[in-house]
N, C-alpha and C positions, 0 to 999 in steps of 0.2 A: 576909296575905302578898300583896304586889302581884304581879300577873301581867303579864308582859311578852310582847308579840308578837314573834315572830322578825323579823329584818331581812333584806332582800334584799341582794345584793352592792352595790347602788347606794345603800343606806342607807334604802330605803323600807320602811314597815311592811307586813308580809304578814298578811292576815287569818288568824285561828286556823283550824286545820284544813287549811291549804294547805302544801305542802312547798316549801322554799326550794331552788331549783336550785343545784347546786354551781357551775355555770358557764353562761354564756350562749353559750360557744363550743361548737359542735356539729361533730364530725368526720363528714362524710358519706361513705358508701361509694361505690364506683364507680357512676357514673350510666350509664344506658342509652346516652346520647349519646356519652359517652367510649368505651364499649365498641364502638359502631358505628364511631367514628373509628379506633380501633385496628385493627379488622378491615379497613377500607378501606386503611389504611396498608400492612398486610402484603400485601394483594392487589396494590396498586400496586407494591410492591417486587418481588414475584414476577414481575409482568409485565415490569418493567424488566430483570430478570435473564434471563428467557426471550428477550426481544428482543435483548439483548446477545449471547447465545449464538448466536441465529440469524444476526445480522449477522456474527459471527466466522466461522461456517461458510460463509456465502455469500461472504465475502471470500476465504477460503481456496480456495473452489471456482473463483473467477474471477480471482484475483490471487495473485501470489507475490512475496515480498520477496527482494531479492538485494543482496549487498555487492560492490562493485567491488574486486577484489584485484590488479589489474595496471594498468599505465599505458598499455595499448594503445588506449584510447579518449580519451586526453587530446587537447585541452583540454575536450572536451565532457563527459566523465565522468572525475573524478579518483579516484585510488586512495583507498579508504575511503568513497566516496559510497555511500549506501544508496538503492536505487531500487525502484519498484513495477513489476512486469511483469504486464501483462494477458495471461492465458492465451488463446492463439489457435492454431487449426490451419489450415494453409495447404495449398492444392492447386493444380493447374494451372488450375482454374476460380475459385480464390480466392487471388490472389497478394498478397504484401506490396507496399507502395508502395516505389518507389525512394527511398532515403534513410532509410527506417525503421530504427530501432535495435532489433535483435531478440536474443532469447536462443536459442542453438542448442546442441545437443549437440556436444561436442568429437569430431571424427572420430577423433582419436588415442586418446581415452578416453571412451566414452559415459557414464561416471559423472560426468564433469565438464561444466560449462556455460560457454559463451563468450558475451560480449556484443559484437556486431559490427553494422556498418551494411550494409544491402542496397545494392549498387552496380550489379549487373547482373541482368537478368530473363531468364526462359527464352526460348531461341531467338535471343538477341542475340549479335552478334559483339563480343567485348570484348577490348581490347588495353591492356596496361600497358606503356608504353615512353616513353623520353625525359622521365621525371618526370611524366607525365600519364596520365590514363585516357581511353580512347576507346571510345565505344559506337556500333557500326555506322559507324565512321569519323569520328564527330564528337567533339570534346573535351567531356568531361563537366564541367559547372560544379559545383564542390564548395566552397561558401563556408565550410564548417565546418573546412577544412584550414588549417594554419599552416606546412606544409612540402610539399616535393615528394613524389611517390609513387615510391618506390624499387623496383627489381626489374623483371622482365619476365614477361609472361604474354600469351598470345594463343590464342583459341579460341572455339568456339561453345558457349554455355551450354546444357546439356541441357534438354529440355522439363519435367523434373520437379525442376529445381534453380535455385538463385540463386547469384550471386557476392557474397561478403561480405568486407569489410575493416574494420580498425580505423582510427580517425581519426589515430592516431599511427603513421603509415606506417613510420617507422623502427624502432618497437618492437613492431609487431603481427605475430603469426603468424596468417595468414588464408588466403583462397582463392588467394593468390599462391603459397602453398606446398602446401596440401592440396587445392586445386581447388574447384569449385563444391560447395555442400552441398545435399543433397536437401531438398525442401520439408517432408517429414514429420519432419525432425529439428529444425525450428524449433518451439519450445514457447511462444513468446509475444513480445509487443512491449513495449519499455520505454516507459512513459507518464509517469512522474513520478519526480523526485528529491525525497525527503522529508527527507534529512539529508546535509550539515549544513543547519540551518535558514536560514542566511544565503544558501544557494543553492537554496532550496526552489522548486519550479516544474516545469512541463512540460519534457520533454526532447525536443530536436529535432536 
């Protein structure tokens, strides 16, 4: 009887006594390198999540988002605009700039917030008359206005207060009606409009 040597999958003769491998394809288990890469991926992902949470908390601590719900600041801020307010505390030694747009607690309802522009500073004599605003007897230049200033008001602003008004003088309820607002009721300054995207930018 003839003896035949087994053949390899490639057709080659395999010496007697050696086993023919079923396949030359070997499925390797997870390598050490891949395991190390997986560990670093999850470490990186965890760091990203922690950083994002910290940024969120820091943003909440120093900024607050607000939606404009009235037309009192048009055309500077339109109804529906979304703005970012930088939290700030003001005092007689740390005053807001004239012309700054601030968020102030509503004197009529402290639970509500108003967005207004600072017009008069502590100790100034302010007059609203004949469609204009006068500070210490001089006409105040207000390039952001598109209309006359209606109403009448005259007085000295207290040392701990500021006089605020909306840019839409015909539709704004402001210091002309409720008087100067205390500095400690101002909660921050509007610094950025982030929506709509077509009007994205700093607010002045």
